[in-house]
PABADREN-835787 format. One record per residue (C-alpha): residue number from 1; residue in one letter; x, y, z. Coordinates in Angstrom, 3 decimals. Example, Ala and Ser with C-alpha at 12.3 -4.5 7.8 and 13.67 -1.06 7.14 Angstrom:
1 / A / 12.300 / -4.500 / 7.800
2 / S / 13.670 / -1.060 / 7.140
This chain:
1 / M / 39.578 / 26.130 / 73.712
2 / S / 39.477 / 25.979 / 69.927
3 / V / 42.365 / 24.233 / 68.178
4 / L / 43.344 / 23.979 / 64.549
5 / P / 41.000 / 21.707 / 62.593
6 / D / 42.092 / 18.100 / 62.873
7 / L / 38.816 / 16.473 / 63.775
8 / H / 39.477 / 13.090 / 62.210
9 / L / 42.822 / 12.629 / 63.953
10 / H / 41.247 / 13.491 / 67.306
11 / Y / 38.410 / 11.059 / 66.596
12 / V / 40.784 / 8.192 / 65.831
13 / Q / 42.689 / 8.906 / 69.048
14 / A / 39.474 / 9.143 / 71.086
15 / C / 38.255 / 5.786 / 69.755
16 / Q / 41.565 / 4.203 / 70.723
17 / D / 41.447 / 5.731 / 74.203
18 / L / 37.894 / 4.438 / 74.731
19 / S / 38.591 / 1.060 / 73.065
20 / Q / 35.669 / 1.900 / 70.798
21 / P / 35.613 / 0.913 / 67.097
22 / E / 35.433 / 3.802 / 64.651
23 / N / 32.161 / 4.501 / 62.915
24 / P / 33.182 / 4.897 / 59.238
25 / F / 30.328 / 7.333 / 58.603
26 / V / 31.451 / 9.622 / 61.425
27 / A / 35.073 / 9.307 / 60.321
28 / R / 34.226 / 10.288 / 56.748
29 / V / 32.214 / 13.338 / 57.800
30 / L / 35.064 / 14.511 / 60.035
31 / Q / 37.573 / 14.029 / 57.214
32 / E / 35.406 / 16.144 / 54.921
33 / A / 35.125 / 18.820 / 57.603
34 / D / 38.898 / 18.962 / 57.963
35 / K / 39.131 / 19.948 / 54.290
36 / N / 36.939 / 23.025 / 54.833
37 / D / 39.222 / 26.064 / 54.591
38 / E / 36.833 / 28.282 / 56.562
39 / I / 36.248 / 25.828 / 59.372
40 / S / 38.049 / 27.829 / 62.062
41 / T / 36.730 / 31.247 / 61.064
42 / K / 33.069 / 30.757 / 60.221
43 / G / 32.070 / 27.647 / 62.147
44 / I / 30.453 / 24.539 / 60.663
45 / T / 27.555 / 22.144 / 61.177
46 / L / 28.539 / 18.468 / 61.248
47 / K / 25.873 / 16.666 / 59.209
48 / L / 25.616 / 13.184 / 60.669
49 / A / 21.961 / 12.532 / 59.816
50 / G / 21.360 / 8.839 / 59.183
51 / N / 18.822 / 9.306 / 56.370
52 / N / 18.981 / 10.769 / 52.880
53 / H / 22.070 / 8.944 / 51.660
54 / L / 22.400 / 7.319 / 48.266
55 / V / 24.521 / 4.619 / 49.875
56 / P / 23.366 / 3.328 / 53.309
57 / V / 25.558 / 4.467 / 56.192
58 / P / 26.198 / 2.898 / 59.620
59 / R / 23.939 / 5.089 / 61.760
60 / V / 25.282 / 6.756 / 64.885
61 / T / 24.649 / 4.794 / 68.091
62 / D / 24.938 / 5.616 / 71.796
63 / D / 28.398 / 3.984 / 71.845
64 / D / 29.617 / 6.266 / 69.057
65 / L / 28.773 / 9.435 / 70.977
66 / G / 31.514 / 9.159 / 73.602
67 / A / 34.332 / 9.539 / 71.085
68 / L / 32.412 / 12.148 / 69.069
69 / V / 31.755 / 14.522 / 71.968
70 / S / 35.341 / 14.227 / 73.161
71 / V / 36.347 / 15.571 / 69.740
72 / L / 33.772 / 18.361 / 69.914
73 / D / 35.001 / 19.405 / 73.352
74 / Q / 38.172 / 20.602 / 71.602
75 / A / 36.450 / 22.138 / 68.565
76 / A / 34.696 / 25.420 / 69.310
77 / F / 34.375 / 26.034 / 65.575
78 / V / 31.712 / 23.277 / 65.398
79 / T / 28.573 / 25.330 / 65.993
80 / G / 26.002 / 22.829 / 64.679
81 / L / 25.416 / 19.097 / 65.073
82 / D / 22.862 / 17.150 / 63.023
83 / L / 22.222 / 13.676 / 64.455
84 / A / 18.745 / 13.164 / 62.993
85 / Y / 17.466 / 9.701 / 62.052
86 / N / 20.026 / 7.738 / 64.002
87 / L / 19.851 / 5.087 / 66.748
88 / L / 20.252 / 7.227 / 69.853
89 / T / 18.407 / 6.244 / 73.029
90 / D / 18.206 / 7.616 / 76.566
91 / A / 21.794 / 6.460 / 77.154
92 / G / 22.946 / 8.634 / 74.270
93 / A / 20.822 / 11.489 / 75.609
94 / Q / 22.835 / 11.321 / 78.838
95 / T / 26.083 / 11.778 / 76.879
96 / I / 24.563 / 14.703 / 74.964
97 / A / 23.252 / 16.293 / 78.163
98 / T / 26.683 / 16.159 / 79.794
99 / F / 28.183 / 17.688 / 76.667
100 / L / 25.611 / 20.514 / 76.635
101 / Q / 26.373 / 21.354 / 80.262
102 / E / 30.070 / 21.796 / 79.460
103 / N / 29.933 / 23.159 / 75.890
104 / S / 29.706 / 26.878 / 75.157
105 / S / 29.868 / 26.947 / 71.351
106 / L / 27.151 / 24.656 / 69.964
107 / R / 24.206 / 26.683 / 68.641
108 / Y / 22.236 / 24.105 / 66.627
109 / L / 21.379 / 20.535 / 67.667
110 / N / 19.127 / 18.229 / 65.629
111 / L / 18.061 / 14.995 / 67.349
112 / M / 14.864 / 14.401 / 65.399
113 / F / 13.561 / 10.860 / 64.962
114 / N / 15.874 / 8.997 / 67.263
115 / D / 14.629 / 6.800 / 70.123
116 / I / 14.947 / 9.206 / 73.039
117 / G / 12.235 / 8.713 / 75.658
118 / T / 11.089 / 10.386 / 78.859
119 / S / 14.288 / 9.984 / 80.882
120 / G / 16.448 / 11.172 / 77.992
121 / A / 14.209 / 14.204 / 77.513
122 / E / 14.587 / 15.012 / 81.219
123 / L / 18.385 / 14.928 / 80.977
124 / I / 18.538 / 17.166 / 77.897
125 / A / 15.987 / 19.631 / 79.274
126 / E / 17.857 / 19.900 / 82.580
127 / A / 21.135 / 20.484 / 80.722
128 / L / 19.498 / 23.489 / 79.056
129 / H / 18.854 / 25.046 / 82.469
130 / S / 22.518 / 26.041 / 82.517
131 / N / 23.507 / 25.958 / 78.830
132 / Q / 23.811 / 29.470 / 77.400
133 / S / 24.837 / 28.785 / 73.796
134 / L / 22.228 / 26.535 / 72.155
135 / V / 19.827 / 28.531 / 69.977
136 / H / 17.971 / 25.843 / 67.997
137 / L / 16.923 / 22.377 / 69.231
138 / R / 14.969 / 19.791 / 67.238
139 / M / 13.495 / 16.880 / 69.219
140 / T / 10.901 / 16.001 / 66.561
141 / G / 9.651 / 12.426 / 66.577
142 / N / 11.276 / 11.291 / 69.828
143 / K / 8.504 / 9.635 / 71.828
144 / M / 9.132 / 11.431 / 75.109
145 / G / 5.428 / 11.560 / 75.973
146 / N / 3.632 / 14.049 / 78.158
147 / E / 6.021 / 13.599 / 81.068
148 / G / 9.068 / 14.248 / 78.887
149 / G / 7.408 / 17.298 / 77.399
150 / M / 6.789 / 18.675 / 80.889
151 / F / 10.546 / 18.824 / 81.466
152 / F / 10.913 / 21.065 / 78.411
153 / A / 8.031 / 23.239 / 79.608
154 / S / 9.874 / 23.705 / 82.915
155 / M / 13.088 / 24.450 / 81.028
156 / L / 11.383 / 27.305 / 79.157
157 / R / 10.805 / 29.042 / 82.493
158 / I / 14.571 / 29.126 / 83.135
159 / N / 16.445 / 29.153 / 79.823
160 / S / 16.875 / 32.570 / 78.222
161 / T / 18.992 / 31.591 / 75.208
162 / L / 16.968 / 29.088 / 73.163
163 / E / 15.216 / 30.703 / 70.184
164 / K / 13.738 / 27.748 / 68.327
165 / L / 12.309 / 24.516 / 69.782
166 / D / 10.722 / 21.654 / 67.842
167 / L / 8.583 / 19.234 / 69.875
168 / G / 6.405 / 18.024 / 66.996
169 / D / 5.397 / 14.330 / 66.863
170 / C / 6.728 / 13.763 / 70.391
171 / D / 3.448 / 12.396 / 71.840
172 / V / 3.131 / 15.279 / 74.302
173 / G / -0.266 / 15.684 / 75.957
174 / L / -2.693 / 18.131 / 77.501
175 / Q / -0.632 / 18.939 / 80.599
176 / C / 2.509 / 19.596 / 78.575
177 / L / 0.749 / 21.967 / 76.173
178 / I / -0.838 / 23.928 / 78.998
179 / A / 2.448 / 24.102 / 80.932
180 / T / 4.296 / 25.185 / 77.778
181 / S / 1.748 / 27.937 / 77.129
182 / I / 2.088 / 29.206 / 80.689
183 / A / 5.893 / 29.183 / 80.403
184 / L / 5.822 / 31.062 / 77.088
185 / A / 3.661 / 33.762 / 78.618
186 / Q / 6.804 / 34.734 / 80.576
187 / N / 9.615 / 33.540 / 78.276
188 / K / 11.121 / 36.430 / 76.310
189 / S / 13.694 / 34.592 / 74.169
190 / L / 11.898 / 31.807 / 72.274
191 / K / 10.956 / 32.890 / 68.750
192 / A / 9.622 / 29.666 / 67.231
193 / I / 7.994 / 26.509 / 68.558
194 / N / 6.562 / 23.426 / 66.881
195 / L / 3.857 / 21.629 / 68.886
196 / N / 2.406 / 19.553 / 66.045
197 / R / 0.533 / 16.294 / 66.665
198 / P / 0.054 / 16.057 / 70.421
199 / L / -1.968 / 13.187 / 71.877
200 / L / -5.186 / 14.807 / 73.114
201 / S / -8.193 / 12.892 / 74.437
202 / S / -10.309 / 15.935 / 75.247
203 / Q / -12.519 / 17.618 / 72.651
204 / Q / -12.912 / 20.820 / 74.679
205 / E / -9.918 / 22.641 / 73.140
206 / E / -8.486 / 23.642 / 76.504
207 / T / -5.033 / 23.747 / 74.960
208 / T / -6.071 / 26.273 / 72.307
209 / V / -7.580 / 28.492 / 74.983
210 / H / -4.275 / 28.466 / 76.879
211 / V / -2.257 / 29.104 / 73.701
212 / A / -4.516 / 32.065 / 72.902
213 / R / -4.043 / 33.431 / 76.410
214 / M / -0.281 / 33.113 / 75.959
215 / L / -0.388 / 35.023 / 72.659
216 / R / -2.023 / 37.971 / 74.387
217 / S / 1.008 / 38.499 / 76.609
218 / N / 3.914 / 36.973 / 74.647
219 / S / 5.980 / 39.549 / 72.770
220 / S / 8.753 / 37.383 / 71.300
221 / L / 7.161 / 34.424 / 69.491
222 / V / 7.405 / 34.748 / 65.710
223 / E / 6.507 / 31.231 / 64.537
224 / L / 3.879 / 28.849 / 65.956
225 / H / 2.959 / 25.365 / 64.671
226 / L / -0.347 / 23.904 / 65.903
227 / G / -0.915 / 21.206 / 63.295
228 / K / -2.972 / 18.083 / 64.110
229 / H / -4.504 / 19.531 / 67.267
230 / G / -8.075 / 18.582 / 66.406
231 / M / -8.783 / 22.320 / 66.408
232 / K / -12.283 / 23.402 / 65.474
233 / N / -13.920 / 26.754 / 64.787
234 / F / -14.102 / 27.678 / 68.476
235 / G / -10.328 / 27.302 / 68.794
236 / V / -9.711 / 29.455 / 65.724
237 / E / -11.943 / 32.159 / 67.191
238 / Q / -9.915 / 32.138 / 70.410
239 / L / -6.633 / 32.457 / 68.524
240 / C / -7.894 / 35.257 / 66.306
241 / E / -9.171 / 37.292 / 69.250
242 / A / -5.762 / 36.969 / 70.884
243 / L / -3.911 / 37.940 / 67.700
244 / Y / -5.712 / 41.273 / 67.427
245 / G / -3.436 / 42.449 / 70.208
246 / N / -0.324 / 40.508 / 69.195
247 / S / 2.230 / 42.368 / 67.089
248 / T / 4.999 / 39.770 / 66.751
249 / L / 3.610 / 36.462 / 65.371
250 / R / 4.447 / 36.128 / 61.683
251 / Y / 4.021 / 32.405 / 60.912
252 / L / 0.847 / 30.566 / 61.997
253 / D / 0.494 / 26.878 / 61.122
254 / L / -3.026 / 25.475 / 61.587
255 / S / -2.663 / 22.566 / 59.166
256 / C / -4.440 / 19.217 / 59.558
257 / N / -7.210 / 20.409 / 61.858
258 / N / -11.020 / 20.485 / 61.709
259 / I / -11.468 / 24.100 / 60.644
260 / T / -14.445 / 24.861 / 58.384
261 / Y / -15.514 / 28.030 / 56.575
262 / D / -17.184 / 29.286 / 59.761
263 / G / -13.778 / 29.302 / 61.421
264 / V / -12.211 / 31.033 / 58.430
265 / K / -14.640 / 33.918 / 58.952
266 / F / -12.619 / 34.817 / 62.042
267 / L / -9.355 / 34.507 / 60.109
268 / G / -10.725 / 36.700 / 57.334
269 / E / -11.632 / 39.423 / 59.816
270 / L / -8.239 / 39.075 / 61.481
271 / L / -6.415 / 39.500 / 58.162
272 / K / -8.293 / 42.736 / 57.532
273 / R / -6.775 / 44.268 / 60.656
274 / N / -3.599 / 42.308 / 61.409
275 / K / -0.427 / 43.894 / 60.000
276 / T / 2.057 / 41.318 / 61.281
277 / L / 1.169 / 37.849 / 59.952
278 / R / 3.296 / 36.799 / 56.959
279 / I / 2.643 / 33.041 / 56.567
280 / L / -0.678 / 31.229 / 57.103
281 / D / -0.902 / 27.452 / 56.675
282 / L / -4.440 / 26.045 / 56.470
283 / S / -3.515 / 22.830 / 54.650
284 / A / -5.760 / 19.786 / 55.163
285 / N / -8.745 / 21.498 / 56.763
286 / R / -12.288 / 21.829 / 55.392
287 / I / -12.677 / 25.495 / 54.501
288 / E / -14.349 / 24.821 / 51.097
289 / D / -15.391 / 27.583 / 48.680
290 / N / -16.945 / 29.853 / 51.302
291 / G / -13.744 / 29.845 / 53.335
292 / A / -11.623 / 30.586 / 50.276
293 / I / -13.931 / 33.486 / 49.420
294 / Y / -13.646 / 34.922 / 52.953
295 / L / -9.857 / 34.816 / 52.612
296 / S / -9.869 / 36.293 / 49.108
297 / E / -12.066 / 39.213 / 50.197
298 / A / -9.642 / 40.092 / 52.986
299 / L / -6.596 / 39.702 / 50.752
300 / A / -8.039 / 41.652 / 47.842
301 / T / -9.163 / 44.688 / 49.801
302 / R / -7.623 / 45.069 / 53.231
303 / N / -4.583 / 42.877 / 53.881
304 / M / -1.278 / 43.853 / 52.284
305 / T / 1.119 / 42.025 / 54.583
306 / L / 0.491 / 38.258 / 54.129
307 / Q / 3.198 / 36.739 / 51.918
308 / A / 2.385 / 33.012 / 51.867
309 / L / -0.902 / 31.094 / 52.038
310 / S / -1.506 / 27.351 / 51.856
311 / V / -5.031 / 25.993 / 51.300
312 / V / -3.912 / 22.538 / 50.114
313 / S / -6.558 / 19.781 / 50.417
314 / N / -9.484 / 21.877 / 51.625
315 / N / -12.291 / 20.660 / 49.319
316 / I / -12.233 / 23.947 / 47.379
317 / T / -13.696 / 23.972 / 43.859
318 / D / -13.274 / 26.371 / 40.952
319 / E / -15.338 / 29.100 / 42.604
320 / G / -13.069 / 29.484 / 45.608
321 / L / -9.817 / 28.971 / 43.706
322 / V / -10.720 / 31.565 / 41.090
323 / A / -11.581 / 34.020 / 43.877
324 / L / -8.104 / 33.522 / 45.374
325 / A / -6.486 / 33.979 / 41.957
326 / H / -8.380 / 37.228 / 41.424
327 / A / -7.351 / 38.411 / 44.887
328 / M / -3.713 / 37.938 / 43.912
329 / Q / -4.170 / 40.242 / 40.927
330 / S / -5.072 / 43.143 / 43.210
331 / N / -2.853 / 42.115 / 46.126
332 / T / 0.806 / 42.839 / 45.376
333 / T / 2.225 / 41.367 / 48.598
334 / L / 1.003 / 37.753 / 48.523
335 / S / 3.783 / 35.963 / 46.638
336 / H / 3.393 / 32.267 / 47.621
337 / I / 0.164 / 30.273 / 47.310
338 / Y / -0.334 / 26.494 / 47.477
339 / I / -3.598 / 24.951 / 46.209
340 / W / -2.999 / 21.327 / 45.203
341 / G / -5.371 / 18.667 / 46.562
342 / N / -8.525 / 20.660 / 45.875
343 / K / -11.105 / 20.127 / 43.121
344 / I / -9.238 / 21.944 / 40.380
345 / D / -11.279 / 22.314 / 37.209
346 / R / -11.009 / 24.316 / 33.992
347 / N / -11.671 / 27.820 / 35.378
348 / A / -9.126 / 27.439 / 38.166
349 / C / -6.552 / 26.098 / 35.699
350 / V / -7.005 / 29.131 / 33.469
351 / A / -6.944 / 31.585 / 36.393
352 / F / -3.639 / 30.290 / 37.767
353 / W / -2.164 / 29.919 / 34.274
354 / E / -2.890 / 33.620 / 33.740
355 / L / -1.189 / 34.536 / 37.026
356 / I / 1.915 / 32.609 / 35.997
357 / E / 1.900 / 33.882 / 32.405
358 / M / 1.701 / 37.530 / 33.453
359 / G / 4.534 / 37.014 / 35.953
360 / R / 2.365 / 37.703 / 38.983
361 / L / 3.023 / 34.195 / 40.363
362 / E / 6.429 / 32.544 / 39.988
363 / L / 6.650 / 28.780 / 39.516
364 / G / 8.901 / 28.460 / 42.549
365 / C / 6.224 / 30.078 / 44.702
366 / T / 3.369 / 27.654 / 44.093
367 / D / 2.730 / 23.915 / 43.973
368 / V / 1.145 / 23.828 / 40.503
369 / V / 2.520 / 24.217 / 36.996
370 / P / 0.344 / 24.716 / 33.890
371 / Y / 0.539 / 22.587 / 30.749
372 / E / -1.574 / 22.485 / 27.606
373 / V / -3.232 / 19.570 / 25.807
374 / D / -5.305 / 20.092 / 22.641
375 / G / -5.636 / 23.769 / 23.360
376 / E / -6.897 / 23.256 / 26.933
377 / V / -4.938 / 24.309 / 30.031
378 / F / -4.375 / 21.896 / 32.937
379 / L / -2.389 / 22.104 / 36.174
380 / A / 0.149 / 19.524 / 37.369
381 / E / 1.545 / 19.207 / 40.880
382 / Q / 4.964 / 20.470 / 41.935
383 / S / 6.607 / 19.269 / 45.141
384 / H / 6.550 / 22.703 / 46.717
385 / G / 4.952 / 23.711 / 49.995
386 / L / 5.409 / 25.497 / 53.282
387 / G / 6.845 / 22.457 / 55.034
388 / K / 8.226 / 20.474 / 52.117
389 / H / 11.497 / 19.736 / 53.936
390 / R / 10.132 / 19.675 / 57.474
391 / Y / 11.304 / 16.089 / 57.967
392 / W / 14.167 / 16.154 / 55.477
393 / A / 16.989 / 18.551 / 54.675
394 / P / 18.536 / 18.608 / 51.173
395 / R / 22.243 / 17.756 / 51.027
396 / C / 22.710 / 18.973 / 47.459
397 / A / 24.563 / 22.292 / 47.295
398 / A / 22.413 / 23.310 / 44.324
399 / V / 19.363 / 23.539 / 46.594
400 / D / 18.822 / 26.970 / 48.089
401 / P / 19.230 / 26.655 / 51.885
402 / G / 16.261 / 28.988 / 52.285
403 / A / 14.083 / 26.393 / 50.552
404 / A / 14.424 / 23.979 / 53.443
405 / N / 11.459 / 25.513 / 55.254
406 / A / 9.479 / 28.669 / 54.685
407 / S / 10.158 / 29.705 / 58.268
408 / L / 13.879 / 30.125 / 57.621
409 / G / 13.186 / 33.042 / 55.297
410 / I / 11.427 / 34.842 / 58.116
411 / L / 13.331 / 33.580 / 61.140
412 / P / 16.989 / 32.916 / 60.362
413 / V / 18.699 / 31.020 / 63.165
414 / S / 22.152 / 32.331 / 63.917
415 / G / 24.896 / 29.852 / 63.182
416 / Y / 22.713 / 27.451 / 61.211
């Protein structure tokens, strides 16, 4: 049952009852939350992330969680909990799992880059078998391994509430990816999943084949991250064939793979017919000029739905970059494009300077900014990109919350 906001007082009492010393960082965050006038009407996210502080903070440990969750048990207005970059282990995961089984108000939970392993992953995944409130879970960077990932794959067969799941950088393997794909073929609630950087020993792209098969039957997934999968042109072909019949996927992340211009041929043909895809991330592949030209042809003539494209670090020279710039002049829908890390020379500098000068491309929608020296135009890098805050969330109120990740503009998560 929700009570009037007095989180800090309850925390002090809970620490005394448990003979546990107060964590000054937790205490300060709870004191700040108590000052929020809208705390009991709109709900809040407690931001207890251990990174991104000008002054170092005592990070949250397993021992700190007991008192914290006892406070949250009495605070239904706390709908989000950010515990990223702390010192939580499997013991802390057990406390969190027990809390999730009993809590009916928490909608967002961020546990990224703690030290939760296989047994902790099992406890949290099993808690989500019965939990009916959590909408968004981030487990990024916890080394749960393939076995831990399998517990989340099993959970996806049962849970019908979770909408967004992040298992990137968790060292999951072949079995987990296949099991997850099979589960998502039946799951009708999950809208976004991050499966970046699995540990795969096989070069046969079995996982991509299973993901493609899932996309043929899945009708709920909106966002899919498959970065660092070692994907080659065969895998791209499989995905594209599946996406001809998929009418829901809007964000496809294929960054940091082994895709060449031959693979982009399939993407170019897909873009000519697909009317759903809004964001395409091809960063850190090897599409070169030919790949950029395939994309520009599709965007200039046939595709009027793609809104964001990243071709960062793809060995593209002036020829390909100019083709993309020209495509933007005839395509009125593509608003975000990221090109840094390629071989940018004079013609590309002029082409993108013209786009910015005429107002076709806004500075906040690209990762380059033009400047002039002795009458010649050059491009400098801006720290913009599709995943610029994937591992970090800005605390400054002046930063637009929608800037935290391009996906949030397409897939808002309720209560976060």
